[in-house]
DSSP file (Angstrom, degrees, kcal/mol; ACC not computed):
  #  RESIDUE AA STRUCTURE BP1 BP2  ACC     N-H-->O    O-->H-N    N-H-->O    O-->H-N    TCO  KAPPA ALPHA  PHI   PSI    X-CA   Y-CA   Z-CA
    1    1 A M              0   0    0      0, 0.0     2,-0.8     0, 0.0    23,-0.0   0.000 360.0 360.0 360.0 119.2   26.5    2.4  -14.9
    2    2 A A        -     0   0    0      2,-0.0    23,-3.2     0, 0.0    24,-0.4  -0.860 360.0-165.2-102.1 107.5   25.9   -1.3  -14.0
    3    3 A N  E     -A   24   0A   0     -2,-0.8     2,-0.4    21,-0.2    21,-0.2  -0.701   1.4-163.7 -93.4 144.2   23.0   -2.7  -15.9
    4    4 A V  E     -A   23   0A   0     19,-2.8    19,-2.6    -2,-0.3     2,-0.4  -0.976   7.8-148.6-126.3 139.0   21.4   -6.0  -14.9
    5    5 A K  E     -A   22   0A   0     -2,-0.4     2,-0.4    17,-0.2    17,-0.2  -0.891  19.3-179.0-106.2 139.8   19.0   -8.2  -16.9
    6    6 A R  E     -A   21   0A   0     15,-2.8    15,-2.9    -2,-0.4     2,-0.4  -0.996  19.2-145.5-142.1 132.9   16.4  -10.2  -15.1
    7    7 A K  E     +A   20   0A   0     -2,-0.4     2,-0.3    13,-0.2    13,-0.2  -0.768  30.0 163.5 -92.5 142.4   13.7  -12.7  -16.3
    8    8 A M  E     -A   19   0A   0     11,-2.2    11,-3.4    -2,-0.4     2,-0.5  -0.983  36.3-122.0-152.9 161.0   10.4  -12.8  -14.4
    9    9 A R  E     -A   18   0A   0     -2,-0.3     2,-0.3     9,-0.2     9,-0.2  -0.934  29.3-128.0-107.4 124.1    6.9  -14.0  -14.8
   10   10 A C        -     0   0    0      7,-2.9     3,-0.1    -2,-0.5    31,-0.1  -0.539  23.1-175.5 -70.9 132.5    4.2  -11.3  -14.4
   11   11 A I        +     0   0    0     -2,-0.3    -1,-0.1     5,-0.1    30,-0.0   0.175  56.2  97.9-114.8  15.6    1.5  -12.4  -11.9
   12   12 A V  S    S+     0   0    0      1,-0.0    -1,-0.1    28,-0.0    29,-0.0   0.879  92.7  11.5 -74.9 -38.3   -0.9   -9.6  -12.3
   13   13 A C  S >  S-     0   0    0     -3,-0.1     3,-1.1     4,-0.0     4,-0.1  -0.826  86.9 -95.4-133.8 172.6   -3.4  -11.4  -14.6
   14   14 A P  T 3  S+     0   0    0      0, 0.0    -2,-0.0     0, 0.0    -3,-0.0   0.665 108.8  79.8 -65.3 -15.8   -3.9  -14.9  -15.9
   15   15 A E  T 3  S-     0   0    0      1,-0.1    -4,-0.1     2,-0.0    -5,-0.0   0.888  78.8-159.2 -60.2 -39.8   -1.9  -14.3  -19.0
   16   16 A G    <   -     0   0    0     -3,-1.1    -5,-0.1     1,-0.1    -1,-0.1   0.932  11.9-155.5  62.2  50.6    1.4  -14.8  -17.0
   17   17 A C        -     0   0    0     -8,-0.1    -7,-2.9     1,-0.1     2,-0.7  -0.235  13.8-125.3 -60.7 142.3    3.7  -13.0  -19.4
   18   18 A S  E     -A    9   0A   0     17,-0.3     2,-0.3    -9,-0.2    -9,-0.2  -0.827  35.6-162.4 -87.2 116.9    7.4  -13.8  -19.5
   19   19 A L  E     -A    8   0A   0    -11,-3.4   -11,-2.2    -2,-0.7     2,-0.5  -0.769  19.1-159.8-106.0 146.0    9.2  -10.5  -18.9
   20   20 A L  E     -AB   7  34A   0     14,-2.1    14,-2.6    -2,-0.3     2,-0.5  -0.992  19.1-173.2-119.8 120.6   12.8   -9.5  -19.6
   21   21 A V  E     -AB   6  33A   0    -15,-2.9   -15,-2.8    -2,-0.5     2,-0.5  -0.954  13.1-167.2-120.2 129.7   13.7   -6.5  -17.6
   22   22 A E  E     +AB   5  32A   0     10,-2.9     9,-3.6    -2,-0.5    10,-2.0  -0.969  23.0 166.9-111.3 129.8   17.0   -4.6  -17.8
   23   23 A Y  E     -AB   4  30A   0    -19,-2.6   -19,-2.8    -2,-0.5     2,-0.6  -0.954  43.5 -98.3-142.5 159.6   17.6   -2.1  -15.0
   24   24 A D  E  >  -A    3   0A   0      5,-2.4     4,-2.8    -2,-0.3     5,-0.3  -0.680  29.2-150.3 -77.4 119.7   20.3    0.1  -13.5
   25   25 A K  T  4 S+     0   0    0    -23,-3.2    -1,-0.2    -2,-0.6   -22,-0.1   0.827  92.8  49.8 -62.7 -33.0   21.6   -1.9  -10.5
   26   26 A N  T  4 S+     0   0    0    -24,-0.4    -1,-0.2     1,-0.1   -23,-0.1   0.894 125.1  23.3 -75.7 -41.0   22.5    1.3   -8.6
   27   27 A T  T  4 S-     0   0    0      2,-0.1    -2,-0.2    -3,-0.0    -1,-0.1   0.668  91.8-131.6-100.6 -19.5   19.2    3.2   -9.0
   28   28 A G     <  +     0   0    0     -4,-2.8    -3,-0.1     1,-0.3    21,-0.1   0.579  56.5 147.0  75.7   9.2   16.8    0.3   -9.5
   29   29 A R        -     0   0    0     -5,-0.3    -5,-2.4    20,-0.1    -1,-0.3  -0.667  50.7-121.7 -82.3 125.5   15.4    2.2  -12.5
   30   30 A P  E     -B   23   0A   0      0, 0.0    -7,-0.3     0, 0.0     3,-0.1  -0.412  27.3-179.0 -65.3 138.9   14.2    0.1  -15.4
   31   31 A I  E    S+     0   0A   0     -9,-3.6     2,-0.3     1,-0.4    -8,-0.2   0.739  71.5   9.2-103.1 -38.0   15.8    0.8  -18.7
   32   32 A M  E     -B   22   0A   0    -10,-2.0   -10,-2.9     2,-0.0     2,-0.4  -0.992  56.9-172.0-148.8 135.3   14.0   -1.8  -20.8
   33   33 A I  E     +B   21   0A   0     -2,-0.3     2,-0.3   -12,-0.2   -12,-0.2  -0.988  16.0 176.8-129.6 122.0   11.0   -4.0  -20.2
   34   34 A E  E     +B   20   0A   0    -14,-2.6   -14,-2.1    -2,-0.4    -2,-0.0  -0.886  51.6  38.6-123.1 154.0   10.0   -6.7  -22.9
   35   35 A G  S    S+     0   0    0      1,-0.3   -17,-0.3    -2,-0.3     2,-0.2   0.301  71.8 133.3  98.3  -7.3    7.4   -9.4  -23.1
   36   36 A H        -     0   0    0      1,-0.1    -1,-0.3   -16,-0.1     3,-0.1  -0.516  38.5-165.8 -78.7 144.3    4.4   -7.6  -21.5
   37   37 A K  S    S+     0   0    0     -2,-0.2     2,-0.3     1,-0.1    -1,-0.1   0.445  73.7  24.9-105.8  -3.8    1.1   -7.8  -23.3
   38   38 A C  S >> S-     0   0    0      1,-0.0     3,-0.9     0, 0.0     4,-0.7  -0.955  85.4-101.9-150.8 169.5   -0.5   -5.0  -21.2
   39   39 A K  H 3> S+     0   0    0     -2,-0.3     4,-1.9     1,-0.2     3,-0.4   0.781 114.6  67.6 -65.1 -27.5    0.4   -1.9  -19.2
   40   40 A R  H 3> S+     0   0    0      1,-0.2     4,-2.6     2,-0.2    -1,-0.2   0.837  94.2  58.3 -64.0 -30.8   -0.1   -3.7  -16.0
   41   41 A G  H <> S+     0   0    0     -3,-0.9     4,-2.3     2,-0.2    -1,-0.2   0.861 103.8  51.8 -64.8 -36.2    3.0   -5.9  -16.9
   42   42 A I  H  X S+     0   0    0     -4,-0.7     4,-2.4    -3,-0.4    -2,-0.2   0.946 111.9  45.3 -64.3 -48.6    5.1   -2.7  -17.0
   43   43 A K  H  X S+     0   0    0     -4,-1.9     4,-2.7     1,-0.2     5,-0.2   0.904 111.6  53.0 -62.9 -41.8    4.0   -1.6  -13.6
   44   44 A F  H  X S+     0   0    0     -4,-2.6     4,-2.7     1,-0.2    -1,-0.2   0.942 110.4  47.3 -58.1 -48.3    4.5   -5.1  -12.2
   45   45 A A  H  X S+     0   0    0     -4,-2.3     4,-1.8     2,-0.2    -2,-0.2   0.912 112.7  48.8 -61.5 -44.2    8.1   -5.2  -13.5
   46   46 A E  H  X S+     0   0    0     -4,-2.4     4,-2.3     1,-0.2     5,-0.2   0.937 114.9  44.6 -60.9 -47.1    8.9   -1.7  -12.1
   47   47 A D  H  X S+     0   0    0     -4,-2.7     4,-2.9     1,-0.2    -2,-0.2   0.882 110.1  55.3 -65.2 -38.9    7.4   -2.6   -8.7
   48   48 A E  H  < S+     0   0    0     -4,-2.7    -1,-0.2    -5,-0.2    -2,-0.2   0.838 112.1  43.4 -65.7 -33.5    9.2   -6.0   -8.6
   49   49 A I  H  < S+     0   0    0     -4,-1.8    -2,-0.2    -5,-0.2    -1,-0.2   0.924 123.2  35.4 -75.7 -46.2   12.5   -4.3   -9.2
   50   50 A K  H  < S-     0   0    0     -4,-2.3    -2,-0.2     1,-0.2    -3,-0.2   0.933 139.5  -6.5 -76.5 -48.5   12.1   -1.4   -6.8
   51   51 A N     <  -     0   0    0     -4,-2.9    -1,-0.2    -5,-0.2     2,-0.2  -0.614  67.8-154.6-154.7  83.8   10.0   -3.0   -3.9
   52   52 A P        -     0   0    0      0, 0.0    28,-2.3     0, 0.0     2,-0.3  -0.442  17.0-166.3 -67.6 130.4    8.7   -6.5   -4.3
   53   53 A L  E     +C   79   0B   0     26,-0.2     2,-0.3    -2,-0.2    26,-0.2  -0.898  10.1 176.8-119.2 146.6    5.6   -7.2   -2.2
   54   54 A R  E     -C   78   0B   0     24,-2.5    24,-3.2    -2,-0.3     2,-0.5  -0.987  34.2-113.7-143.4 151.8    3.9  -10.4   -1.3
   55   55 A T        -     0   0    0     -2,-0.3     2,-0.4    22,-0.3    20,-0.1  -0.784  38.1-133.4 -82.7 126.3    1.0  -11.5    0.8
   56   56 A L        -     0   0    0     -2,-0.5    18,-2.0    20,-0.4     2,-0.4  -0.670  24.2-176.0 -83.7 131.4    2.3  -13.5    3.7
   57   57 A T  E     +D   73   0C   0     -2,-0.4     2,-0.2    16,-0.2    16,-0.2  -0.999  24.5 123.1-126.1 131.9    0.6  -16.8    4.6
   58   58 A T  E     -D   72   0C   0     14,-2.2    14,-2.8    -2,-0.4     2,-0.3  -0.809  48.3 -99.5-159.5-162.3    1.6  -18.9    7.6
   59   59 A T  E     -D   71   0C   0     12,-0.2     2,-0.3    -2,-0.2    12,-0.2  -0.939  17.0-154.3-134.5 158.3    0.2  -20.4   10.8
   60   60 A V  E     -D   70   0C   0     10,-2.0    10,-2.7    -2,-0.3     2,-0.2  -0.927  32.9-100.7-124.6 155.8    0.1  -19.6   14.5
   61   61 A R  E     -De  69  94C   0     32,-1.2    34,-2.2    -2,-0.3     2,-0.4  -0.500  39.8-165.9 -71.1 144.1   -0.3  -22.0   17.4
   62   62 A I  E     - e   0  95C   0      6,-1.9     2,-1.0    32,-0.2    34,-0.2  -0.999  23.0-134.4-135.9 136.4   -3.7  -22.1   18.9
   63   63 A S  E     + e   0  96C   0     32,-3.1    34,-2.1    -2,-0.4     2,-0.3  -0.788  58.0 129.5 -87.3 104.1   -5.0  -23.5   22.1
   64   64 A S        -     0   0    0     -2,-1.0    -2,-0.1     3,-0.5    59,-0.0  -0.987  66.0-129.3-155.7 154.7   -8.0  -25.5   21.0
   65   65 A K  S    S+     0   0    0     59,-1.8     3,-0.1    -2,-0.3    -1,-0.1   0.734 110.3  44.2 -76.3 -23.7   -9.7  -28.9   21.1
   66   66 A K  S    S+     0   0    0      1,-0.2     2,-0.3    -3,-0.0    -1,-0.1   0.711 119.1  16.0 -97.4 -24.0  -10.0  -29.0   17.3
   67   67 A A        -     0   0    0      1,-0.1    -3,-0.5    -5,-0.1    -1,-0.2  -0.992  42.6-153.5-153.1 154.9   -6.7  -27.8   16.0
   68   68 A A  S    S+     0   0    0     -2,-0.3    -6,-1.9     1,-0.2     2,-0.3   0.657  88.2  33.8 -99.1 -23.4   -3.0  -27.1   16.9
   69   69 A R  E     -D   61   0C   0     -8,-0.3     2,-0.4    25,-0.0    -8,-0.2  -0.963  65.6-149.3-136.0 150.9   -2.4  -24.4   14.3
   70   70 A L  E     -D   60   0C   0    -10,-2.7   -10,-2.0    -2,-0.3     2,-0.2  -0.980  23.1-123.6-120.7 128.7   -4.5  -21.7   12.7
   71   71 A A  E     +D   59   0C   0     -2,-0.4    48,-2.7   -12,-0.2    49,-0.5  -0.531  38.3 174.5 -70.6 133.8   -3.9  -20.4    9.2
   72   72 A V  E     -DF  58 118C   0    -14,-2.8   -14,-2.2    46,-0.2     2,-0.3  -0.907  11.9-172.0-135.4 163.6   -3.2  -16.7    9.0
   73   73 A R  E     -DF  57 117C   0     44,-2.1    44,-3.1    -2,-0.3     2,-0.3  -0.960  33.2 -93.5-148.6 166.0   -2.3  -14.2    6.4
   74   74 A S  E     - F   0 116C   0    -18,-2.0    42,-0.2    -2,-0.3     4,-0.0  -0.614  26.9-135.4 -81.4 144.8   -1.2  -10.5    6.1
   75   75 A S  S    S+     0   0    0     40,-2.6    -1,-0.1    -2,-0.3    41,-0.1   0.784  90.5  16.7 -71.3 -27.2   -4.1   -8.1    5.4
   76   76 A I  S    S-     0   0    0     39,-0.3   -20,-0.4   -22,-0.1   -22,-0.1  -0.942 100.4 -82.7-137.3 158.8   -2.0   -6.3    2.8
   77   77 A P        -     0   0    0      0, 0.0     2,-0.3     0, 0.0   -22,-0.3  -0.343  46.0-157.3 -61.9 145.2    1.2   -7.3    0.8
   78   78 A V  E     -C   54   0B   0    -24,-3.2   -24,-2.5     1,-0.0     5,-0.1  -0.840  29.6 -81.3-121.6 160.4    4.5   -6.8    2.7
   79   79 A G  E >>  -C   53   0B   0     -2,-0.3     3,-1.8   -26,-0.2     4,-0.6  -0.328  31.8-131.9 -61.7 137.2    8.0   -6.3    1.5
   80   80 A R  G >4 S+     0   0    0    -28,-2.3     3,-0.8     1,-0.3     4,-0.4   0.816 107.0  63.7 -59.4 -30.0    9.8   -9.6    0.7
   81   81 A D  G 34 S+     0   0    0    -29,-0.3    -1,-0.3     1,-0.2     4,-0.2   0.675 104.2  47.2 -69.4 -15.9   12.7   -8.3    2.7
   82   82 A K  G <> S+     0   0    0     -3,-1.8     4,-2.4     1,-0.1    -1,-0.2   0.521  85.2  94.6 -98.5  -9.3   10.5   -8.3    5.8
   83   83 A M  H <X S+     0   0    0     -3,-0.8     4,-2.7    -4,-0.6     5,-0.2   0.896  84.5  45.7 -55.7 -50.9    9.0  -11.8    5.4
   84   84 A L  H  > S+     0   0    0     -4,-0.4     4,-2.4     1,-0.2    -1,-0.2   0.891 113.1  50.7 -64.1 -39.1   11.4  -13.8    7.5
   85   85 A Q  H  > S+     0   0    0     -4,-0.2     4,-2.0     2,-0.2    -1,-0.2   0.921 112.6  46.8 -61.8 -43.9   11.3  -11.3   10.4
   86   86 A I  H  X S+     0   0    0     -4,-2.4     4,-2.9     2,-0.2     5,-0.2   0.922 111.2  51.0 -65.5 -44.1    7.5  -11.4   10.3
   87   87 A I  H  X S+     0   0    0     -4,-2.7     4,-2.5    -5,-0.2    -2,-0.2   0.920 109.7  50.3 -60.5 -44.2    7.4  -15.2   10.2
   88   88 A K  H  X S+     0   0    0     -4,-2.4     4,-0.5     1,-0.2    -1,-0.2   0.904 113.3  46.7 -59.7 -41.3    9.8  -15.4   13.2
   89   89 A H  H >< S+     0   0    0     -4,-2.0     3,-1.1     1,-0.2     4,-0.3   0.929 113.0  47.9 -65.6 -46.4    7.6  -12.9   15.1
   90   90 A V  H >< S+     0   0    0     -4,-2.9     3,-1.6     1,-0.2    -2,-0.2   0.863 103.9  61.4 -64.3 -37.1    4.3  -14.7   14.2
   91   91 A R  H 3< S+     0   0    0     -4,-2.5    -1,-0.2     1,-0.3    -2,-0.2   0.672  97.7  59.6 -66.4 -16.4    5.8  -18.2   15.2
   92   92 A Q  T << S+     0   0    0     -3,-1.1    -1,-0.3    -4,-0.5     2,-0.3   0.577  89.3  94.3 -85.0 -10.4    6.3  -16.9   18.8
   93   93 A I    <   -     0   0    0     -3,-1.6   -32,-1.2    -4,-0.3     2,-0.4  -0.593  49.4-176.1 -87.3 140.8    2.5  -16.2   19.2
   94   94 A E  E     -e   61   0C   0     -2,-0.3     2,-0.2   -34,-0.1   -32,-0.2  -0.990  10.1-171.6-132.1 130.1    0.0  -18.6   20.7
   95   95 A I  E     -e   62   0C   0    -34,-2.2   -32,-3.1    -2,-0.4     2,-0.4  -0.688  17.0-123.8-115.4 169.1   -3.7  -17.7   20.8
   96   96 A K  E     -e   63   0C   0     -2,-0.2   -32,-0.2   -34,-0.2   -34,-0.0  -0.902  38.2 -83.7-115.1 143.2   -6.7  -19.2   22.4
   97   97 A A  S    S+     0   0    0    -34,-2.1    26,-0.1    -2,-0.4     2,-0.1  -0.458  89.1  73.7 -70.8 153.1  -10.0  -20.3   20.7
   98   98 A P        +     0   0    0      0, 0.0     2,-0.4     0, 0.0    25,-0.2   0.443  61.2 159.5 -84.9 151.0  -12.5  -19.1   19.8
   99   99 A V  B     -H  122   0D   0     23,-2.6    23,-2.7    -2,-0.1     2,-0.3  -0.998  24.8-148.9-136.7 137.4  -11.3  -17.3   16.7
  100  100 A N    >   -     0   0    0     -2,-0.4     3,-2.3    21,-0.2    18,-0.3  -0.797  34.1 -91.6-105.9 150.4  -13.4  -16.1   13.8
  101  101 A M  T 3  S+     0   0    0     -2,-0.3    18,-0.2     1,-0.3    20,-0.1  -0.360 115.3  24.1 -55.4 131.7  -12.3  -15.8   10.2
  102  102 A G  T 3  S+     0   0    0     16,-2.2    -1,-0.3     1,-0.3    17,-0.1   0.300  85.6 143.3  92.4  -9.2  -11.0  -12.2    9.6
  103  103 A D    <   -     0   0    0     -3,-2.3    15,-2.4    17,-0.2     2,-0.6  -0.362  56.9-115.3 -61.8 142.0  -10.1  -11.6   13.3
  104  104 A I  E     +G  117   0C   0     13,-0.2    13,-0.2     1,-0.2     3,-0.2  -0.721  34.4 176.9 -81.4 121.5   -6.9   -9.6   13.7
  105  105 A I  E    S+     0   0C   0     11,-3.5     2,-0.4    -2,-0.6    12,-0.2   0.852  76.0  14.2 -90.6 -44.0   -4.3  -11.7   15.4
  106  106 A I  E    S-G  116   0C   0     10,-1.5    10,-2.9   -13,-0.0     3,-0.5  -0.989  76.7-142.7-134.5 124.3   -1.5   -9.1   15.3
  107  107 A H  S    S-     0   0    0     -2,-0.4     4,-0.2     1,-0.2     3,-0.2  -0.714  79.5  -9.0 -87.5 135.2   -2.1   -5.4   14.6
  108  108 A D  S >  S-     0   0    0     -2,-0.4     3,-2.0     5,-0.2    -1,-0.2   0.910  86.4-140.1  46.5  60.2    0.5   -3.6   12.4
  109  109 A V  G >  S-     0   0    0      5,-2.5     3,-2.0    -3,-0.5     5,-0.4  -0.279  73.1 -17.3 -57.6 123.4    3.1   -6.4   12.6
  110  110 A L  G 3  S-     0   0    0      1,-0.3    -1,-0.3    -3,-0.2    -2,-0.1   0.744 120.3 -66.7  49.1  32.2    6.6   -5.0   13.0
  111  111 A G  G <  S+     0   0    0     -3,-2.0    -1,-0.3    -4,-0.2    -2,-0.2   0.689 104.2 124.9  71.4  19.4    5.4   -1.6   11.9
  112  112 A T  S <  S-     0   0    0     -3,-2.0    -2,-0.1     2,-0.2     3,-0.1   0.642  78.1-118.7 -84.3 -14.9    4.7   -2.7    8.3
  113  113 A G  S    S+     0   0    0      1,-0.3     2,-0.4    -4,-0.1    -5,-0.2   0.329  78.3 118.6  90.0  -7.4    1.1   -1.5    8.4
  114  114 A A        -     0   0    0     -5,-0.4    -5,-2.5    -7,-0.1    -1,-0.3  -0.751  54.1-147.6 -95.3 138.6   -0.1   -5.0    7.8
  115  115 A D        -     0   0    0     -2,-0.4   -40,-2.6    -7,-0.2     2,-0.6  -0.771  15.6-128.9 -95.7 148.8   -2.3   -6.9   10.2
  116  116 A I  E     -FG  74 106C   0    -10,-2.9   -11,-3.5    -2,-0.3   -10,-1.5  -0.900  37.4-172.0 -95.9 121.0   -2.0  -10.7   10.6
  117  117 A I  E     -FG  73 104C   0    -44,-3.1   -44,-2.1    -2,-0.6   -13,-0.2  -0.835  25.7-102.8-121.5 153.2   -5.5  -12.0   10.3
  118  118 A S  E     -F   72   0C   0    -15,-2.4   -16,-2.2    -2,-0.3   -46,-0.2  -0.456  17.7-160.2 -71.3 138.8   -7.2  -15.4   10.7
  119  119 A C  S    S+     0   0    0    -48,-2.7     2,-0.3   -18,-0.2   -18,-0.2   0.496  74.0  18.0 -96.3  -6.5   -8.1  -17.4    7.6
  120  120 A S  S    S-     0   0    0    -49,-0.5     2,-0.4   -20,-0.2   -17,-0.2  -0.943  77.8-104.7-153.6 173.5  -10.7  -19.6    9.3
  121  121 A S        -     0   0    0     -2,-0.3     2,-0.4   -21,-0.2   -21,-0.2  -0.874  22.9-175.6-107.8 138.2  -12.9  -19.9   12.4
  122  122 A I  B     -H   99   0D   0    -23,-2.7   -23,-2.6    -2,-0.4    -2,-0.0  -0.970   2.9-172.2-131.7 116.7  -12.2  -22.2   15.3
  123  123 A K              0   0    0     -2,-0.4    -1,-0.1   -25,-0.2   -23,-0.0   0.828 360.0 360.0 -82.9 -34.3  -15.0  -22.2   17.9
  124  124 A E              0   0    0    -27,-0.1   -59,-1.8   -26,-0.1   -27,-0.2   0.396 360.0 360.0-140.0 360.0  -13.4  -24.3   20.7
């Protein structure tokens, strides 16, 4: 059994607890979690070890008089292991104005279940 210790900062609430997690490297099962001040810290640590998720934020090219790039984000958090693939895919896209905040730019990007959506509106 190969155990690994890892320090991390909980990002679930403003408290920002410093966590120390010991887990089985082979199974990804936590053995010990220290430093949490609430139950949400335990769940965060477990999820971070098994399947870390993040909301992707990036830009796409836009054909517009007002801007060259449009800020976009993922509609739901995606696996950290997929981030670079998604960014490479998104960087190949060019859209045309007008675009409204919340418009879906790419539906179900790379089969992740996440849509890439506009973070702002550009009218022309």
